[in-house]
OpenMM code with the backbone's topology and positions (N, CA, C; nanometers):
from openmm import Vec3, app, unit

residues = "MET MET ASN LYS GLU TYR CYS ARG TYR ILE HIS THR TYR SER GLU LEU GLU GLY LEU GLN HIS ALA HIS SER LEU VAL TYR CYS GLY ALA LEU SER ALA GLN GLY VAL VAL MET GLU LEU ARG HIS GLU GLN ASP GLY ARG VAL ARG CYS SER ALA VAL ARG LEU PRO GLU GLY SER PHE ALA ARG ALA MET GLN LEU LEU ARG TYR LEU CYS GLU ASN SER VAL GLY LEU GLU GLN TRP LEU GLU VAL LEU THR ASP VAL GLY GLN SER TYR GLU LEU LEU GLU ASN ALA GLY THR ALA GLY MET ILE PRO ASP PHE ALA GLY ASP ASN LEU ASP PHE CYS ALA LEU CYS ARG PHE".split()
positions = [
    Vec3(-0.3549, 1.7432, 4.2456),
    Vec3(-0.4787, 1.6931, 4.1898),
    Vec3(-0.5762, 1.6640, 4.3039),
    Vec3(-0.7006, 1.7046, 4.2851),
    Vec3(-0.8014, 1.6852, 4.3876),
    Vec3(-0.8624, 1.5452, 4.3782),
    Vec3(-0.8831, 1.4807, 4.4928),
    Vec3(-0.9503, 1.3516, 4.4948),
    Vec3(-1.0975, 1.3702, 4.4643),
    Vec3(-1.1578, 1.2689, 4.4015),
    Vec3(-1.2988, 1.2727, 4.3667),
    Vec3(-1.3695, 1.1575, 4.4338),
    Vec3(-1.4931, 1.1824, 4.4808),
    Vec3(-1.5750, 1.0741, 4.5319),
    Vec3(-1.6565, 1.0218, 4.4145),
    Vec3(-1.6543, 0.8919, 4.3958),
    Vec3(-1.7133, 0.8304, 4.2781),
    Vec3(-1.7529, 0.6872, 4.3121),
    Vec3(-1.8626, 0.6426, 4.2558),
    Vec3(-1.9065, 0.5064, 4.2800),
    Vec3(-1.9743, 0.4524, 4.1553),
    Vec3(-1.9588, 0.3228, 4.1312),
    Vec3(-2.0233, 0.2606, 4.0159),
    Vec3(-2.0638, 0.1177, 4.0517),
    Vec3(-2.1870, 0.0848, 4.0191),
    Vec3(-2.2387, -0.0520, 4.0305),
    Vec3(-2.2743, -0.0983, 3.8907),
    Vec3(-2.2447, -0.2235, 3.8598),
    Vec3(-2.2759, -0.2781, 3.7281),
    Vec3(-2.3556, -0.4060, 3.7451),
    Vec3(-2.4667, -0.4129, 3.6749),
    Vec3(-2.5505, -0.5325, 3.6759),
    Vec3(-2.5541, -0.5850, 3.5323),
    Vec3(-2.4975, -0.7038, 3.5110),
    Vec3(-2.4919, -0.7602, 3.3759),
    Vec3(-2.5964, -0.8694, 3.3592),
    Vec3(-2.6456, -0.8785, 3.2384),
    Vec3(-2.7477, -0.9763, 3.2026),
    Vec3(-2.6957, -1.0589, 3.0852),
    Vec3(-2.7159, -1.1879, 3.0910),
    Vec3(-2.6691, -1.2804, 2.9884),
    Vec3(-2.7664, -1.2863, 2.8717),
    Vec3(-2.7141, -1.3302, 2.7585),
    Vec3(-2.7986, -1.3584, 2.6423),
    Vec3(-2.8717, -1.4893, 2.6697),
    Vec3(-3.0020, -1.4847, 2.6686),
    Vec3(-3.0845, -1.6036, 2.6863),
    Vec3(-3.1787, -1.6096, 2.5665),
    Vec3(-3.1471, -1.6964, 2.4738),
    Vec3(-3.2191, -1.7025, 2.3470),
    Vec3(-3.3702, -1.7078, 2.3686),
    Vec3(-3.4361, -1.6150, 2.3049),
    Vec3(-3.5806, -1.6064, 2.3133),
    Vec3(-3.6330, -1.5390, 2.4389),
    Vec3(-3.5445, -1.5073, 2.5327),
    Vec3(-3.5886, -1.4467, 2.6586),
    Vec3(-3.5332, -1.3064, 2.6815),
    Vec3(-3.4017, -1.2886, 2.6616),
    Vec3(-3.3430, -1.1557, 2.6803),
    Vec3(-3.2129, -1.1438, 2.6041),
    Vec3(-3.1812, -1.0214, 2.5661),
    Vec3(-3.0539, -0.9911, 2.5008),
    Vec3(-2.9507, -0.9577, 2.6083),
    Vec3(-2.8253, -0.9884, 2.5798),
    Vec3(-2.7177, -0.9521, 2.6712),
    Vec3(-2.7097, -0.7994, 2.6803),
    Vec3(-2.7012, -0.7488, 2.8023),
    Vec3(-2.6871, -0.6052, 2.8238),
    Vec3(-2.6389, -0.5802, 2.9660),
    Vec3(-2.6025, -0.4562, 2.9923),
    Vec3(-2.5581, -0.4151, 3.1253),
    Vec3(-2.6301, -0.2880, 3.1657),
    Vec3(-2.6588, -0.2783, 3.2934),
    Vec3(-2.7055, -0.1539, 3.3532),
    Vec3(-2.5930, -0.1044, 3.4428),
    Vec3(-2.5523, 0.0198, 3.4227),
    Vec3(-2.4427, 0.0781, 3.4985),
    Vec3(-2.4980, 0.1963, 3.5781),
    Vec3(-2.4852, 0.1868, 3.7092),
    Vec3(-2.5352, 0.2890, 3.8006),
    Vec3(-2.4139, 0.3639, 3.8541),
    Vec3(-2.4060, 0.4955, 3.8274),
    Vec3(-2.2876, 0.5744, 3.8641),
    Vec3(-2.3271, 0.6942, 3.9491),
    Vec3(-2.2349, 0.7348, 4.0326),
    Vec3(-2.2525, 0.8563, 4.1103),
    Vec3(-2.1193, 0.9253, 4.1296),
    Vec3(-2.1216, 1.0577, 4.1294),
    Vec3(-1.9996, 1.1355, 4.1510),
    Vec3(-2.0349, 1.2657, 4.2214),
    Vec3(-1.9466, 1.3090, 4.3072),
    Vec3(-1.9639, 1.4353, 4.3776),
    Vec3(-1.9152, 1.5485, 4.2878),
    Vec3(-1.9989, 1.6516, 4.2729),
    Vec3(-1.9596, 1.7685, 4.1938),
    Vec3(-1.9774, 1.8927, 4.2801),
    Vec3(-1.9329, 2.0052, 4.2313),
    Vec3(-1.9454, 2.1304, 4.3064),
    Vec3(-2.0912, 2.1698, 4.3259),
    Vec3(-2.1788, 2.1270, 4.2364),
    Vec3(-2.3201, 2.1619, 4.2436),
    Vec3(-2.4050, 2.0574, 4.3157),
    Vec3(-2.3451, 1.9514, 4.3624),
    Vec3(-2.4181, 1.8433, 4.4282),
    Vec3(-2.3723, 1.7097, 4.3744),
    Vec3(-2.4496, 1.6077, 4.4039),
    Vec3(-2.4155, 1.4738, 4.3575),
    Vec3(-2.4830, 1.4494, 4.2226),
    Vec3(-2.4067, 1.3983, 4.1279),
    Vec3(-2.4609, 1.3601, 3.9974),
    Vec3(-2.4779, 1.2090, 3.9976),
    Vec3(-2.5983, 1.1647, 3.9602),
    Vec3(-2.6271, 1.0216, 3.9483),
    Vec3(-2.6628, 0.9930, 3.8033),
    Vec3(-2.6178, 0.8784, 3.7549),
    Vec3(-2.6421, 0.8430, 3.6155),
    Vec3(-2.6737, 0.6950, 3.6053),
    Vec3(-2.7659, 0.6620, 3.5162),
    Vec3(-2.7968, 0.5238, 3.4839),
    Vec3(-2.7727, 0.5060, 3.3347),
    Vec3(-2.6917, 0.4046, 3.3018),
    Vec3(-2.6592, 0.3748, 3.1621),
    Vec3(-2.7086, 0.2359, 3.1267),
    Vec3(-2.7691, 0.2237, 3.0097),
    Vec3(-2.8107, 0.0941, 2.9552),
    Vec3(-2.7182, 0.0687, 2.8363),
    Vec3(-2.6349, -0.0356, 2.8465),
    Vec3(-2.5365, -0.0674, 2.7419),
    Vec3(-2.5726, -0.2006, 2.6781),
    Vec3(-2.5908, -0.1987, 2.5446),
    Vec3(-2.6261, -0.3204, 2.4721),
    Vec3(-2.5744, -0.3104, 2.3293),
    Vec3(-2.5038, -0.4141, 2.2855),
    Vec3(-2.4528, -0.4215, 2.1482),
    Vec3(-2.3771, -0.2958, 2.1059),
    Vec3(-2.2976, -0.2395, 2.1946),
    Vec3(-2.2185, -0.1215, 2.1629),
    Vec3(-2.2956, 0.0092, 2.1671),
    Vec3(-2.4240, 0.0032, 2.1966),
    Vec3(-2.5058, 0.1243, 2.2073),
    Vec3(-2.5267, 0.1562, 2.3551),
    Vec3(-2.5311, 0.2866, 2.3842),
    Vec3(-2.5491, 0.3310, 2.5222),
    Vec3(-2.6630, 0.4322, 2.5269),
    Vec3(-2.7551, 0.4102, 2.6193),
    Vec3(-2.8589, 0.5090, 2.6502),
    Vec3(-2.8375, 0.5515, 2.7942),
    Vec3(-2.8476, 0.6816, 2.8207),
    Vec3(-2.8188, 0.7345, 2.9541),
    Vec3(-2.9298, 0.8265, 3.0028),
    Vec3(-2.9393, 0.8328, 3.1326),
    Vec3(-3.0227, 0.9314, 3.2000),
    Vec3(-2.9429, 0.9772, 3.3208),
    Vec3(-2.9410, 1.1086, 3.3437),
    Vec3(-2.8612, 1.1621, 3.4549),
    Vec3(-2.9392, 1.2689, 3.5293),
    Vec3(-2.9140, 1.2747, 3.6602),
    Vec3(-2.9764, 1.3749, 3.7459),
    Vec3(-2.8719, 1.4340, 3.8389),
    Vec3(-2.9028, 1.5528, 3.8894),
    Vec3(-2.8211, 1.6152, 3.9925),
    Vec3(-2.9069, 1.6247, 4.1175),
    Vec3(-2.8516, 1.5828, 4.2288),
    Vec3(-2.9201, 1.5940, 4.3570),
    Vec3(-2.8689, 1.7206, 4.4244),
    Vec3(-2.9470, 1.8268, 4.4252),
    Vec3(-2.8992, 1.9532, 4.4814),
    Vec3(-2.8840, 1.9497, 4.6327),
    Vec3(-2.9550, 1.8563, 4.6962),
    Vec3(-2.9443, 1.8438, 4.8408),
    Vec3(-2.9262, 1.6968, 4.8753),
    Vec3(-2.8763, 1.6733, 4.9912),
    Vec3(-2.8517, 1.5352, 5.0324),
    Vec3(-2.7042, 1.5026, 5.0245),
    Vec3(-2.6695, 1.3945, 5.0874),
    Vec3(-2.5285, 1.3585, 5.0979),
    Vec3(-2.4876, 1.2578, 4.9910),
    Vec3(-2.3576, 1.2496, 4.9690),
    Vec3(-2.3024, 1.1518, 4.8767),
    Vec3(-2.3358, 1.0106, 4.9247),
    Vec3(-2.3282, 0.9868, 5.0557),
    Vec3(-2.3585, 0.8542, 5.1104),
    Vec3(-2.5028, 0.8144, 5.0803),
    Vec3(-2.5966, 0.9068, 5.0930),
    Vec3(-2.7369, 0.8774, 5.0627),
    Vec3(-2.7531, 0.8436, 4.9146),
    Vec3(-2.6881, 0.9179, 4.8281),
    Vec3(-2.6965, 0.8910, 4.6843),
    Vec3(-2.6421, 0.7520, 4.6519),
    Vec3(-2.5348, 0.7126, 4.7187),
    Vec3(-2.4780, 0.5810, 4.6925),
    Vec3(-2.5709, 0.4700, 4.7414),
    Vec3(-2.6416, 0.4944, 4.8522),
    Vec3(-2.7417, 0.3975, 4.8976),
    Vec3(-2.8522, 0.3834, 4.7941),
    Vec3(-2.8946, 0.4952, 4.7376),
    Vec3(-2.9981, 0.4913, 4.6340),
    Vec3(-2.9497, 0.4142, 4.5111),
    Vec3(-2.8262, 0.4388, 4.4687),
    Vec3(-2.7715, 0.3674, 4.3532),
    Vec3(-2.7634, 0.2177, 4.3803),
    Vec3(-2.7218, 0.1824, 4.4997),
    Vec3(-2.7136, 0.0399, 4.5334),
    Vec3(-2.8522, -0.0238, 4.5323),
    Vec3(-2.9505, 0.0462, 4.5871),
    Vec3(-3.0878, -0.0029, 4.5858),
    Vec3(-3.1361, -0.0244, 4.4426),
    Vec3(-3.1107, 0.0746, 4.3566),
    Vec3(-3.1512, 0.0635, 4.2165),
    Vec3(-3.0863, -0.0573, 4.1502),
    Vec3(-2.9585, -0.0774, 4.1758),
    Vec3(-2.8851, -0.1887, 4.1163),
    Vec3(-2.9356, -0.3226, 4.1692),
    Vec3(-2.9470, -0.3351, 4.3005),
    Vec3(-2.9878, -0.4625, 4.3593),
    Vec3(-3.1292, -0.5023, 4.3187),
    Vec3(-3.2107, -0.4036, 4.2810),
    Vec3(-3.3479, -0.4314, 4.2401),
    Vec3(-3.3671, -0.4209, 4.0891),
    Vec3(-3.2566, -0.4122, 4.0159),
    Vec3(-3.2583, -0.4109, 3.8691),
    Vec3(-3.3528, -0.3063, 3.8111),
    Vec3(-3.3534, -0.1882, 3.8709),
    Vec3(-3.4388, -0.0810, 3.8221),
    Vec3(-3.3761, -0.0238, 3.6955),
    Vec3(-3.4538, -0.0177, 3.5881),
    Vec3(-3.4036, 0.0284, 3.4592),
    Vec3(-3.4323, 0.1750, 3.4324),
    Vec3(-3.3925, 0.2179, 3.3128),
    Vec3(-3.4093, 0.3568, 3.2717),
    Vec3(-3.5539, 0.4034, 3.2781),
    Vec3(-3.6457, 0.3133, 3.2495),
    Vec3(-3.7865, 0.3508, 3.2427),
    Vec3(-3.8465, 0.3800, 3.3800),
    Vec3(-3.7866, 0.3272, 3.4871),
    Vec3(-3.8462, 0.3418, 3.6195),
    Vec3(-3.7631, 0.4196, 3.7209),
    Vec3(-3.6371, 0.4438, 3.6950),
    Vec3(-3.5510, 0.4926, 3.8017),
    Vec3(-3.5907, 0.6299, 3.8544),
    Vec3(-3.6407, 0.7186, 3.7690),
    Vec3(-3.6834, 0.8506, 3.8164),
    Vec3(-3.8078, 0.8393, 3.9046),
    Vec3(-3.8957, 0.7460, 3.8724),
    Vec3(-4.0129, 0.7216, 3.9566),
    Vec3(-3.9709, 0.6721, 4.0943),
    Vec3(-3.8694, 0.5878, 4.0996),
    Vec3(-3.8212, 0.5378, 4.2282),
    Vec3(-3.7639, 0.6529, 4.3110),
    Vec3(-3.6860, 0.7406, 4.2486),
    Vec3(-3.6324, 0.8559, 4.3214),
    Vec3(-3.7453, 0.9417, 4.3787),
    Vec3(-3.8493, 0.9629, 4.2989),
    Vec3(-3.9651, 1.0399, 4.3447),
    Vec3(-4.0356, 0.9685, 4.4592),
    Vec3(-4.0540, 0.8367, 4.4462),
    Vec3(-4.1227, 0.7585, 4.5496),
    Vec3(-4.0529, 0.7647, 4.6851),
    Vec3(-3.9195, 0.7712, 4.6840),
    Vec3(-3.8464, 0.7759, 4.8116),
    Vec3(-3.8260, 0.9197, 4.8609),
    Vec3(-3.8847, 1.0159, 4.7895),
    Vec3(-3.8787, 1.1552, 4.8330),
    Vec3(-3.7495, 1.2266, 4.8002),
    Vec3(-3.6728, 1.1744, 4.7051),
    Vec3(-3.5461, 1.2368, 4.6686),
    Vec3(-3.5688, 1.3434, 4.5622),
    Vec3(-3.5366, 1.4690, 4.5930),
    Vec3(-3.5473, 1.5741, 4.4925),
    Vec3(-3.4283, 1.5623, 4.3966),
    Vec3(-3.4521, 1.5982, 4.2716),
    Vec3(-3.3461, 1.5906, 4.1711),
    Vec3(-3.3758, 1.6877, 4.0590),
    Vec3(-3.2714, 1.7187, 3.9848),
    Vec3(-3.2811, 1.8006, 3.8644),
    Vec3(-3.2361, 1.7133, 3.7489),
    Vec3(-3.3225, 1.6928, 3.6513),
    Vec3(-3.2877, 1.6128, 3.5345),
    Vec3(-3.1833, 1.6871, 3.4524),
    Vec3(-3.0755, 1.6214, 3.4179),
    Vec3(-2.9699, 1.6829, 3.3379),
    Vec3(-2.9972, 1.6524, 3.1912),
    Vec3(-3.0142, 1.7555, 3.1157),
    Vec3(-3.0416, 1.7404, 2.9726),
    Vec3(-2.9156, 1.6966, 2.8987),
    Vec3(-2.9342, 1.6427, 2.7838),
    Vec3(-2.8257, 1.6013, 2.6945),
    Vec3(-2.7415, 1.4878, 2.7501),
    Vec3(-2.7938, 1.4124, 2.8478),
    Vec3(-2.7202, 1.2949, 2.8942),
    Vec3(-2.7161, 1.1936, 2.7802),
    Vec3(-2.8294, 1.1750, 2.7138),
    Vec3(-2.8412, 1.0926, 2.5942),
    Vec3(-2.7521, 0.9716, 2.5900),
    Vec3(-2.6484, 0.9770, 2.5092),
    Vec3(-2.5563, 0.8652, 2.4960),
    Vec3(-2.4159, 0.9001, 2.5413),
    Vec3(-2.3898, 1.0284, 2.5685),
    Vec3(-2.2532, 1.0703, 2.6005),
    Vec3(-2.2110, 1.0296, 2.7405),
    Vec3(-2.3028, 1.0308, 2.8330),
    Vec3(-2.2665, 1.0031, 2.9719),
    Vec3(-2.2194, 1.1302, 3.0391),
    Vec3(-2.2746, 1.1594, 3.1542),
    Vec3(-2.2405, 1.2819, 3.2266),
    Vec3(-2.1260, 1.2596, 3.3242),
    Vec3(-2.1080, 1.1367, 3.3688),
    Vec3(-2.0056, 1.1084, 3.4689),
    Vec3(-1.8775, 1.0694, 3.3974),
    Vec3(-1.7706, 1.1422, 3.4198),
    Vec3(-1.6456, 1.1117, 3.3499),
    Vec3(-1.5854, 0.9797, 3.3952),
    Vec3(-1.5039, 0.9230, 3.3101),
    Vec3(-1.4287, 0.8036, 3.3466),
    Vec3(-1.3060, 0.8522, 3.4225),
    Vec3(-1.2984, 0.8174, 3.5491),
    Vec3(-1.1903, 0.8668, 3.6336),
    Vec3(-1.0697, 0.7742, 3.6351),
    Vec3(-1.0580, 0.6865, 3.5392),
    Vec3(-0.9452, 0.5933, 3.5354),
    Vec3(-0.8147, 0.6720, 3.5404),
    Vec3(-0.7291, 0.6323, 3.6299),
    Vec3(-0.5991, 0.6974, 3.6414),
    Vec3(-0.5977, 0.8137, 3.7382),
    Vec3(-0.7154, 0.8655, 3.7760),
    Vec3(-0.7211, 0.9749, 3.8723),
    Vec3(-0.7156, 0.9188, 4.0136),
    Vec3(-0.6916, 1.0062, 4.1076),
    Vec3(-0.6994, 0.9673, 4.2486),
    Vec3(-0.8463, 0.9578, 4.2863),
    Vec3(-0.8903, 0.8429, 4.3306),
    Vec3(-1.0303, 0.8213, 4.3617),
    Vec3(-1.0500, 0.7928, 4.5093),
    Vec3(-1.1595, 0.8430, 4.5631),
    Vec3(-1.2047, 0.8048, 4.6955),
    Vec3(-1.3335, 0.7266, 4.6745),
    Vec3(-1.3219, 0.5934, 4.6641),
    Vec3(-1.4413, 0.5125, 4.6494),
    Vec3(-1.5125, 0.5104, 4.7830),
    Vec3(-1.6441, 0.5207, 4.7773),
    Vec3(-1.7181, 0.5211, 4.9033),
    Vec3(-1.7200, 0.3803, 4.9623),
    Vec3(-1.7296, 0.3738, 5.0939),
    Vec3(-1.7301, 0.2458, 5.1644),
    Vec3(-1.8559, 0.1658, 5.1343),
    Vec3(-1.9613, 0.2314, 5.0875),
    Vec3(-2.0877, 0.1629, 5.0578),
    Vec3(-2.0839, 0.0890, 4.9248),
    Vec3(-1.9832, 0.1129, 4.8432),
    Vec3(-1.9825, 0.0644, 4.7059),
    Vec3(-1.9383, -0.0806, 4.6895),
    Vec3(-1.9290, -0.1540, 4.7940),
    Vec3(-1.8892, -0.2948, 4.7816),
    Vec3(-2.0088, -0.3751, 4.7379),
    Vec3(-2.0005, -0.4284, 4.6193),
    Vec3(-2.1136, -0.5041, 4.5623),
    Vec3(-2.0608, -0.6264, 4.4950),
] * unit.nanometer
topology = app.Topology()
chain = topology.addChain("A")
for resn in residues:
    res = topology.addResidue(resn, chain)
    for name in ("N", "CA", "C"):
        topology.addAtom(name, app.Element.getBySymbol(name[0]), res)
């Protein structure tokens, strides 16, 4: 079985009556044969909305830095593509990310977590 490079950051938000609903933002990255796939998931009340991109150029380490930046700054689905553009990162939007999620759950597989993923 081949090892996979994979990283995930999770930012959770509490239910604050009248201010915000409980939800999570999940920032994921995985190395694929075509480049690095990055995904942002918004999870709330059992519903998931996703957006995913493929970075045709650049390193896995750079993608993980971008994911960490997005997480630490609470960048949501509405802004994350603008942030990638602002930092000069080229990407290809992956269609049909919708609610299915493009990054597989690697539970049980051999994983190589990146050293940058400590959060």
